[in-house]
N, C-alpha and C positions, 0 to 999 in steps of 0.2 A: 618680677614686676608685672607679669601677665602679658608681655608683648607676644604677638603672634609672628612666627618666623616666616621669612621667604626662603625656601630651600635654594641651594646653589643652582640646581637645575630641577626640572620636574622629575622626581624619582618615582619609578614604578614600585608597586608593593613588593615585587620580587627582589628588586635592588635593595630596598630597605631591609627586608628580611635577611638577605645574604650578608649585608654589611654588618648587621647587628648580631647575627648568629654564628658567623664564621669562626670567631675566636674560640669559643668554648661551648660545650653542650649545656643543656639545661641543668641546673643544680638547685639544691635547697636554698631557701632564703638566707642570705648572709646575716650573721649576727655581729653587732658591734660591742665594744667593751670599754670605750673611753667616752664618757658622757658629760663631764663638767669641765672639759678642756678642749679648745678648738685647735685644729691643725691648720696652719697658715703658710701658704707658699708665696714667696716673692717671685717676681718675674725676672727677666734678664736674657731673653733670647737663648742662644745655645749654651749659656752658662747653666741652663737647666739640665745639661748632661750630668753635672756634679750633683745637683739636688735630686735627680732621678735615682741616683745611688742611695740617697737617704730614704726616699719614698719606698723603694723596693726593700730596704732593710726593715722598715717598719712593717711591711706586709709579711716578710719572712718570719719576723718575730711575733706575728699575729697581734700587732698593736693597731686596733681598728677604731678610728675616730668616728664619732657619730655626727660631727660637723666639720666640714673641710671647705676652705675658701682660698682663692688665689686671683692674681691678676696677670694677664699676658701669658708668658710661659708658665706661670703658676696656675693659670686657668687650665692649661693642658694637664699639668700634674693633678689638679683637683679631680677632674673627671676620670683620668686614667687610674688614679689611686682608688677611687670609689668603685670602679669596675673590677678592681683587684686582678688586672691582667698584667702580670710581672713583665711579660715580653714587651707589651706596648709602653709601659712606664719607661723602659729603657730605650726601646727602638725609636720612639718619637723624637729622640734627641741625638741619634747616632749618625744622621746624614748619610745613609748608605745608598740612597737613590742616585740616579743620574744627576750631574750638576745642573742641567737645565730644569730638572724637576724640583730641585732644592732652591735654586735661584742663584744669580750672580750678576755681574755688570751687563752681560748680554741680555738677560731677561729684563733687567732694569731699563735698558735702552729700548727694548721692545714694548715697554709699557706694562709689563707684568709684575714689576717690582723687583727689588734686590732679593727679597725672599718671595718665592713663587707660591703665594698663599693659596691659589686655586688648587695646587697639588698637595701642599703640606697639610691641608685640613681635609677637605672632601675628596680630593683626587686620589690620595693614597688609600682611602677606604673604598672608594668606588672600584679601583682596579684590583683590590684584594691584597696589596702589598702589606698594608698595615690595618687590618680590620679593627673595628671598635665593637666590643660586646655590649650593645645597648641594653639587651635583656638583663645582663648581670648588673649593669649600672642602675637600671630602674628597680631591680629587685632589692638592691642594697637600701635599707631604710635611712642611711645617712643623708642629712641635709647638706646642700652645697650652696655657695654663693660665689659668683664671679662678677667683676666690675668692668664696665666699658664707659667711655667718655663720649657724650653726645655732641658731635661737632658743632651743630648750629645753635645750641643753647648753652653749652658749657656745663650741662648737668652730668653728674655721675649716676649711672644707671646700674642696678643690680639685677642679674639674671639668676634664677634658681631652677630647680627641677621642674617647677610648674611651667616654665617657658620652653621645655624640651620634650615635645611630644613624640619625636622620633630622632634617629641618629643625625639627620640633616639639620634639624632645629638645634641640636647640641653643638654640632661642628660650626654652624654659622655664628653662634654666640661665642664660642671659644675663639674663633677667628676675630670677631668684633673686639673682644677684650685684648687682642694681640696686635691690632693693626697700627703699626708705627707710621706716622705721617711720612710721606714721600717714599719710604722704604717698601711699603706694601699698599696695593690699591684696596680701598675700602669696598665692602659688599653691603649695600643697604639692607636693613630689615624693616619691612613695611614702610619703605621710602625714607627711613631715617638713617642717616650716616653716623656710624660709630667709629671711634678711634681707640687706640690703646688706653686701657683703664688706668695706666700709670700717670696719665695726664691729669686725672681727676683727683678726687678726695684721697688723702693719704699719700699722694705723689708717688705711688708704686708700692707702698707698704700696706697690705690689705687687712691689717688687724682691725680696722674700723668695721669691716664686714662682719667679723665675729662679734664685735661689740654690739652691732645692730641686732644681732641674733640673741643677745643677752648674756654672752660669755664674759667672764672676768679673768680667765686663765688661758694661756696660749702657748703652744709649741710653735715657735717661729722659725721657719726654714729659709734662711737668707742666702743670697747669691753674691754678697759682697763681704770681704774680710772685716773683722772688727776694726774699728777706727776709721773706716772709709767715710769720706764726706764728699758730696758732689760740690763742684766749684761753680760759682756764678758765671754766667756767660761772659766771654770776652767781648770787646767791642765788635770784632769781626763776627762772632757768633750772634750777637744782638742784631747786627745788620741783616744777617741771613734770616733770623727769626722774624724780623720786621717785614722782610720781603715775603717770606713764606706765609705769614699771617696777615698780609695786607688787607685781605678781604674777609678775614675771620678773627675778630678781636678775642673770642673765647680761646681759640687755639693759641693765638699770640701770647695772651696773658698766661696761659697754662705753661707754655714753654719758658717764658721769661722768669716765672716764679718757681719753677719746679725744684731747682736746687735748694732754695731756702725752705720750701715746704717739706722736701724729703729729709733734709737734715734735722728739721724740727721734729719730724716724726721719729727719727732715730733716737733723738734725745728722750722722747716720750717713752719709747720702748725700753731704753736704759733705765728709766724710772720704774717701770713695771718690773723689770728684772730685779732691781734692788728691793722691791716690795715682795719678791718671791712669787709674782703672778705670771712670769714669762720665762720660758727656757729658750735660749737663743742658740741655734745651731748655725755657725758661720764657717765658711771655707777658710783654710789657712795653709797655703794660699789658694786663690782661685786660678787654676792653670789655663783657662780658656777665656775668650771674650764672647760677647753677644753674637758676633758674626763668624766665629770659628766654624768651619765645615769640614775640617780634616777628621776623618773617622777615627784614626789612631789617637789623635789628641783628645777627642771626645770620649773614647773608650777609657783612656787614662783618667780623665776627669771623673767619669762614672765610678771607676774603681776607688778613687780618692774619696768621693762622697760616701760611698758604701762603707769604706774603712772607717771614716769619721763616725758614722752612725753605729757601727759595730763597737767602736771604742766607748761610745757614749750610751750604749743601749741600757745599761743599768740605771743611769741617771735619767734617761728618757722615760723608762718604765716607772721609776719612782715618782717622777713628776706627773706623768700622764694619769697614772692610777691613784694618785694621791696617797702613796704609801701603802696601798692595798693591792693585792693581786686580783684585778678585775677580770682576768682571763679564765 
């Protein structure tokens, strides 16, 4: 959408180069082979450990989509997959850092959020623990789209590569797409406050981003088992939402209506699936929650997601390549 980013901190040229080049050396321009089907990643916090296994299986089998989109944790998958950094695809969801760096109730009480967004996005790149290969990301001709929710207008905003002039622009926008109200402190971009993209259009199902780009066929990587439905807020939950959104009617309305909108979108996906336009990869079961930070549990979730993709890889390739070997 052409927004200009405010970097997390003023970054020197040396820092930016180190952050973007530490992962891999310079390589030839990547080539993609899936052009008429979009790859769509649902969010879900650390449930992304499971779908990271799917993302890496796609890379291992050289299934390279030319359009990738996602919301929240799915935004992280989007940029990591396009960078083709197998290590980062997985490690972004393994919670191996110190608990204070990942986040917990202590960081929440200290005002840094239950998830320590300062470290989980820019911090781990800045200190070199989890570099992001920005050069590889930019060299890949694949288009991307990630969505955030503009807090003060209720608008759903799409960020693309055009909004990511350096690694800090990218990380700031991925963070914006992932900023859960209360759980994570927002970081404004050009004085505009953004919250988790799942509050906006699609209610967390980012297929609309691919439709906006002209796609009619989708590989949807979900983080909820088939048959899952969100429940409408209880009276107590409605009371909490009303207090939380007392000064922000857009946030309040988004939270109150999200379950209904999410379930309607699932029904729409099911219709696309019946039409043969959507392949739905869903966990069965999903072994972790959005807030799981036990590395052993996350490792197991990753293995389960990877195993699912391996079992389904022939079906994935048949669908993605339209019955032809585009590789």
